[in-house]
C-alpha positions in Angstrom: 33.2 -97.8 75.0 33.3 -99.1 78.6 29.9 -100.0 78.7 30.1 -103.3 80.4 32.6 -101.9 82.6 30.1 -99.2 84.2 27.1 -101.4 83.8 29.1 -103.4 86.1 29.4 -100.9 88.6 26.3 -99.7 88.5 25.3 -103.2 89.1 27.3 -103.4 92.2 26.3 -100.3 93.7 22.6 -100.8 93.5 20.9 -101.0 97.1 24.3 -100.3 98.6 24.8 -96.6 98.3 22.2 -93.7 98.0 23.9 -92.2 94.5 27.3 -92.5 92.5 29.3 -91.4 89.6 31.8 -92.6 87.4 34.8 -91.3 86.0 36.7 -92.9 83.4 40.2 -92.0 82.1 42.0 -93.4 79.3 45.3 -92.2 77.6 48.5 -92.9 75.7 51.3 -90.7 75.4 54.2 -90.9 72.6 57.9 -88.7 73.3 61.3 -88.9 71.7 64.6 -86.8 72.2 67.0 -86.8 69.6 70.3 -85.2 70.4 73.4 -85.4 68.1 71.3 -86.9 65.7 70.3 -89.8 67.8 67.6 -91.0 69.4 68.3 -90.4 73.2 65.0 -90.9 75.0 61.9 -93.1 73.8 58.7 -93.7 75.1 55.4 -94.6 74.8 53.2 -95.4 77.4 49.1 -95.4 78.6 46.8 -95.4 81.1 43.4 -96.7 82.2 41.9 -95.9 85.2 38.3 -95.5 87.1 37.2 -93.1 90.0 33.9 -93.1 91.6 31.8 -90.7 93.9 29.2 -91.8 95.9 26.7 -90.5 98.0 25.8 -92.2 101.2 23.4 -91.3 103.8 24.5 -87.3 102.6 28.1 -87.6 103.1 30.6 -88.1 100.0 33.1 -91.0 99.7 35.9 -91.2 97.1 37.9 -94.3 95.1 39.7 -95.8 92.1 41.2 -98.5 90.3 43.3 -99.0 87.7 42.5 -102.6 87.3 38.9 -103.4 85.4 37.4 -106.6 86.9 34.3 -107.2 88.9 36.6 -107.7 92.2 38.4 -104.5 91.7 34.8 -102.7 91.3 33.3 -104.3 94.2 36.3 -103.3 96.5 36.2 -99.6 95.3 32.6 -99.4 96.1 33.3 -100.8 99.8 36.3 -98.4 100.0 34.2 -95.7 98.9 31.9 -96.3 101.5 34.3 -96.6 104.3 35.7 -93.6 103.3 32.2 -91.4 103.2 32.4 -92.3 106.8 35.0 -89.8 107.8 33.7 -87.2 106.2 33.4 -84.3 108.9 32.2 -81.0 106.9 29.5 -81.9 104.7 29.4 -80.5 100.9 26.4 -79.2 99.4 26.7 -82.2 96.7 24.0 -83.0 94.5 24.4 -85.4 91.4 22.4 -84.6 88.1 21.7 -85.6 84.6 23.7 -81.8 83.7 22.7 -81.0 79.9 25.3 -80.9 76.8 26.8 -77.8 75.2 24.9 -76.3 72.4 28.3 -76.5 69.9 30.3 -79.1 68.5 34.3 -79.1 69.5 36.9 -80.4 67.1 39.2 -81.5 69.6 40.5 -85.1 68.2 42.3 -85.2 64.8 42.4 -88.6 63.2 44.8 -87.6 61.0 47.2 -86.8 63.6 46.7 -90.1 65.2 47.7 -91.9 62.2 51.3 -90.1 61.8 53.9 -92.9 62.1 56.8 -92.7 64.5 59.6 -93.0 62.2 57.6 -89.3 61.1 57.9 -87.9 64.3 61.5 -89.0 65.3 62.7 -87.4 61.7 60.8 -83.7 62.5 62.8 -84.4 65.8 66.0 -85.1 63.9 64.9 -81.9 61.4 64.4 -79.9 64.6 67.8 -80.1 65.8 69.8 -79.3 62.7 67.8 -76.7 61.9 68.9 -75.2 65.5 72.5 -75.8 65.2 72.5 -74.8 61.7 70.3 -71.2 62.3 73.5 -69.4 63.6 76.9 -70.5 64.2 77.0 -69.5 68.1 74.3 -72.2 68.7 76.8 -74.5 70.0 74.7 -77.2 72.0 70.9 -78.4 71.6 70.1 -79.7 74.8 66.4 -80.5 73.6 64.9 -81.4 70.2 61.8 -83.8 71.2 59.0 -84.3 70.2 55.3 -85.8 71.6 51.9 -86.3 71.5 48.9 -87.7 73.6 45.6 -89.1 73.1 42.6 -88.9 76.1 39.5 -90.2 76.6 37.0 -89.6 79.1 33.4 -91.1 80.2 31.7 -89.9 82.8 28.1 -91.1 84.0 26.0 -90.8 87.2 22.7 -92.9 88.6 20.6 -89.6 87.7 21.1 -90.5 84.1 24.0 -88.1 83.0 26.3 -89.9 80.5 28.9 -88.0 78.3 32.4 -89.2 76.8 34.6 -87.0 74.6 37.8 -87.8 73.2 41.1 -85.2 72.3 44.7 -85.3 70.9 47.7 -83.2 70.7 51.2 -82.8 69.1 54.0 -80.6 70.1 57.5 -80.1 69.1 59.9 -78.5 71.7 63.4 -77.0 71.5 65.8 -75.8 73.7 69.4 -74.1 72.3 72.2 -72.8 73.9 74.3 -69.9 72.5 77.9 -68.7 72.9 80.0 -65.6 72.3 82.8 -65.2 73.8 82.6 -66.2 77.5 79.4 -65.5 77.7 76.1 -68.5 77.0 72.7 -68.0 77.0 69.7 -70.1 76.1 66.4 -70.2 74.1 63.5 -72.0 73.7 60.3 -72.5 71.8 57.7 -75.1 70.9 54.6 -75.4 68.7 51.6 -77.4 70.1 48.7 -78.4 67.9 46.0 -80.9 66.5 47.4 -80.7 63.4 50.5 -82.2 62.4 51.6 -80.0 59.5 51.4 -76.8 61.5 54.4 -78.3 64.0 56.9 -76.4 61.7 60.4 -77.1 63.5 62.0 -74.3 61.3 59.7 -72.0 63.0 60.5 -73.7 66.2 64.2 -73.6 65.6 64.4 -69.9 64.2 62.7 -69.1 67.5 64.5 -70.7 70.1 68.0 -69.5 68.2 66.9 -65.7 67.8 65.8 -65.7 72.1 69.0 -67.1 72.8 71.5 -65.1 70.7 69.6 -61.7 71.4 70.2 -62.1 74.9 74.4 -62.8 74.3 76.3 -59.5 75.9 73.5 -58.2 78.1 73.8 -55.6 80.4 72.7 -55.2 84.0 70.0 -52.7 84.0 70.3 -49.9 86.7 68.2 -50.3 89.8 64.8 -48.2 89.4 61.3 -48.1 88.7 60.6 -48.7 84.7 57.7 -49.2 82.3 57.9 -52.5 81.5 56.9 -54.7 78.8 55.9 -58.4 79.6 55.7 -60.5 76.4 53.0 -62.3 75.8 54.1 -65.7 76.6 55.7 -64.3 79.8 52.6 -62.9 80.7 51.3 -66.0 80.2 52.9 -67.8 82.5 52.6 -65.6 85.0 48.9 -65.2 85.0 49.0 -69.3 84.9 50.7 -68.9 88.4 48.1 -66.6 90.2 45.0 -68.0 88.2 44.1 -69.7 91.6 42.7 -66.5 93.1 39.8 -66.9 90.8 38.4 -70.5 91.9 35.6 -70.0 94.2 37.1 -72.8 96.3 40.5 -70.6 97.4 38.0 -67.9 98.0 35.8 -69.8 99.9 38.6 -71.1 101.9 40.0 -67.7 102.6 43.0 -68.4 99.8 42.2 -65.7 98.0 42.4 -61.7 98.2 39.7 -61.5 95.8 36.8 -62.3 98.2 33.8 -60.0 98.9 35.2 -58.0 95.9 32.7 -59.0 93.1 31.4 -56.0 91.4 34.7 -53.9 92.3 37.2 -52.5 90.2 40.4 -54.7 90.6 42.3 -53.7 87.1 43.0 -51.2 84.2 39.8 -50.6 82.4 42.0 -52.2 79.2 42.0 -55.7 80.7 39.0 -58.1 80.3 40.3 -61.7 81.5 37.9 -64.9 80.3 38.1 -68.4 81.3 37.3 -70.1 78.2 36.4 -74.1 78.2 34.8 -74.2 74.6 38.4 -72.1 73.3 39.0 -73.9 69.3 42.8 -73.7 70.0 42.8 -74.4 73.8 44.3 -77.6 75.1 42.0 -77.4 77.8 38.8 -77.2 76.1 36.5 -79.9 76.8 32.4 -80.2 76.5 31.8 -80.8 80.0 33.9 -81.0 83.1 34.5 -83.3 86.0 31.2 -83.5 87.3 30.0 -83.3 83.5 28.1 -80.1 83.5 28.8 -78.1 80.2 31.7 -76.1 79.7 31.4 -72.3 79.0 33.0 -69.1 78.2 33.2 -67.4 81.5 34.1 -63.6 82.0 36.1 -62.9 84.8 37.3 -59.3 84.7 35.4 -57.2 82.3 37.0 -53.8 81.5 38.9 -54.1 85.0 35.7 -54.9 87.2 35.7 -58.3 88.9 32.3 -60.2 87.4 32.5 -63.9 88.5 34.9 -66.5 90.1 35.5 -70.0 88.5 32.7 -72.6 90.3 31.8 -76.3 90.4 28.4 -77.0 91.4 29.8 -77.9 94.8 30.7 -73.9 95.3 28.1 -72.8 93.6 25.6 -74.2 96.0 27.7 -72.4 99.0 26.8 -68.7 97.3 23.5 -67.6 96.8 22.5 -66.9 92.9 25.9 -68.4 91.9 25.8 -71.5 89.2 28.7 -73.7 88.0 30.7 -72.4 85.7 32.0 -75.8 84.1 35.1 -75.7 86.1 34.9 -78.7 88.8 38.3 -80.6 88.4 39.5 -84.0 89.1 41.6 -86.9 87.7 39.8 -90.3 88.6 42.2 -90.5 91.5 41.7 -87.3 93.4 38.6 -85.4 95.1 37.1 -82.4 93.4 38.6 -79.1 93.2 37.9 -76.1 90.9 40.9 -75.1 88.3 40.6 -73.0 84.8 40.3 -74.3 81.6 42.4 -72.1 78.9 43.1 -68.7 80.7 42.3 -65.9 78.3 43.7 -62.3 78.6 41.8 -60.8 76.0 43.7 -58.6 73.0 43.6 -55.1 73.4 43.1 -52.2 70.8 46.6 -51.5 70.6 48.9 -52.6 68.3 51.9 -54.5 70.0 54.3 -52.0 68.3 52.9 -48.9 70.1 53.3 -50.5 73.3 57.4 -50.0 72.8 56.7 -45.8 72.0 54.8 -45.2 75.0 57.5 -44.3 77.4 61.1 -42.8 76.0 62.4 -45.5 77.8 60.8 -49.3 78.4 61.9 -52.7 79.5 60.8 -55.7 78.1 60.6 -58.9 79.7 61.2 -61.6 77.9 61.6 -64.5 80.5 60.9 -65.0 83.9 62.6 -67.6 86.1 61.7 -68.7 89.4 57.8 -68.8 89.4 57.1 -71.2 91.7 59.3 -70.2 94.5 59.6 -66.8 93.9 55.6 -65.5 93.8 53.0 -66.2 96.5 50.2 -67.0 95.0 47.6 -65.6 97.8 48.9 -62.5 98.6 50.5 -61.7 94.8 53.9 -60.8 95.6 56.2 -62.1 93.5 60.6 -61.6 93.3 61.7 -62.9 89.7 64.7 -63.3 88.1 64.6 -62.1 84.8 66.2 -61.2 80.9 64.8 -58.8 78.5 65.7 -55.8 76.4 66.3 -51.7 76.8 64.1 -50.2 74.4 64.5 -46.0 74.0 62.0 -44.0 71.9 60.8 -47.3 70.4 63.8 -49.1 69.2 65.7 -52.1 70.3 68.9 -50.8 72.3 70.9 -53.4 74.4 70.0 -57.0 75.4 69.6 -57.1 80.0 70.2 -59.9 82.0 71.4 -60.3 85.8 68.2 -58.2 87.3 64.9 -58.8 89.3 61.3 -57.8 88.8 59.4 -57.2 92.4 55.8 -56.3 92.5 52.1 -57.7 93.2 50.2 -59.1 90.4 46.7 -57.3 91.6 49.0 -54.4 91.6 50.1 -55.1 87.8 46.2 -55.4 86.7 45.7 -52.1 88.0 48.9 -50.5 86.5 48.5 -52.2 82.9 48.7 -49.2 80.5 48.4 -50.7 77.5 47.4 -54.5 76.2 49.0 -55.6 72.4 47.5 -57.7 69.8 49.5 -60.8 70.1 48.4 -63.1 71.9 50.0 -66.6 72.2 48.7 -69.7 74.0 51.1 -71.2 76.4 52.2 -74.8 77.5 49.5 -74.0 80.9 46.7 -73.5 78.7 47.0 -69.5 79.3 46.7 -67.2 76.5 47.9 -63.4 76.3 49.6 -60.7 74.5 51.9 -58.5 75.4 51.0 -55.8 78.0 52.7 -52.4 79.2 53.0 -51.7 82.8 53.2 -48.4 84.2 56.2 -49.3 86.1 57.7 -52.4 88.1 60.9 -52.3 90.5 64.0 -53.0 88.5 66.7 -54.4 90.8 70.3 -55.7 89.7 71.2 -58.7 90.8 
C-alpha cells in the first residue's frame, strides 16, 4: 500500500538530503453513545498522514503532511531541511534496515471490521438496558457506548527498510450511577478485544453495577497506616502514571530517579515488571516501533532488581553496551521519543484470595482519582482520593470512601508483600494483578 507516495518522496529527496525515513499512519474510528435507548452521539472519522525524518549534514529534520500530493511532498522535504539547520544538540541518529521479528502477530480481525453499524448500536443499547435492569438502585447510565478503530502503519527509509502493519480493536464501556437514600456512587467497566463476540454487554453491565452498588453507604476510615490491597485495574492505572521512569530518554534527561541504578534492588523480590511489545492480548502490540526496529519483550525489574530501561536506537547509542528495546515512539506529526508498549506487572504465585487473609485488617483500594494532578511522575510521590473496602480476617466488613492514600511509588514497589494472579489490561495497555502492600498512609478527608 502507498507505494506510489513513498516512491515519489524518495525521488524528490534524492540529492537533497543525505538520508530519509518516511512514516505513514492511516486509520479510521467509529463510536456511538446511547442514552434512554436513543443514539445520543455518533461519529465516524478517518485520518491519514505522512511524516518524514531526514539527515542533512549530520543534523535531523522533521516535517509532515496530511495532503498526499507531489507539491505537498516537495514542501515537507524543504521544511525538514530548513528545520534541521536549527538543531543545536546533535543526536546519534542512524537509519538502518532493521530485521523483522521472528514471530507472527495476530493484530487484525477481518471479522471485526465486517460488523455492521446496526449491530454495534444494538450492543450499546443492550449495555444500557442491562445495566438499568441489573439493580433497582441504578437510576442513570451516563455512558453506554461502543467504539472501534483500525490503524495501518508503514515505515521505510533510504537504507532499504520497508515494513507495514495493521491492527484493529473494538470496545464497549459503561458508567452507571447508583443511589440509596442520599448516597450516590458510580461504577464503570469496559471490555476491549479484537473479537466482537468477546465484547459481552452483560458482563460489562454487571461489573459496573456491582462496583457502584457495593460502594453505597460507605464509611470514612480512621487515619493511619494500613496494609493495603490495590486492585488489579487500579494498580495498572498507578503503574501507567509512573511508567515514564523507565524511559531511557527520561533517565538521560535527568527526569527519572532510577538513573545509575541498573543492577540494584529497587523493589520487593516478588516484583517482576516487563514491557512486552509482542503480547498477544496487548492493544499496543506491533511488529516494529517508530524507527522500524523490531519489537520485543524487555525485562525491566527481575525479582526486585532493575535490569534495563526502555530504549530507542538514539538513547541506546548514548550508553555503552546498550541496544534498542524497540520502544522508539512518535506519530507522523512529532519528533522521536521513548514510550512503553504493553506494560506488564507479572502475576505472582499467590492466589488473590490469600492477599485478604494475610493481615487481620486490610484496606482494598478499588478506585483512585486525581492521578494526573495528584501524582508526581518524577519523584514518585502521590496523594490520591480513593474508594474501597475494609476487610477483617479475610472477610469484607464495609465499604470505604472519602479518604486519601499517600505515598511514593518507589517505596510501594519495595513494600509489596504479595502479588495476586488476577491480571487484567487497562485502557493504557498496562496489565497488573492485585497486589498487597505492607502499609500505606490513609487519611480521612
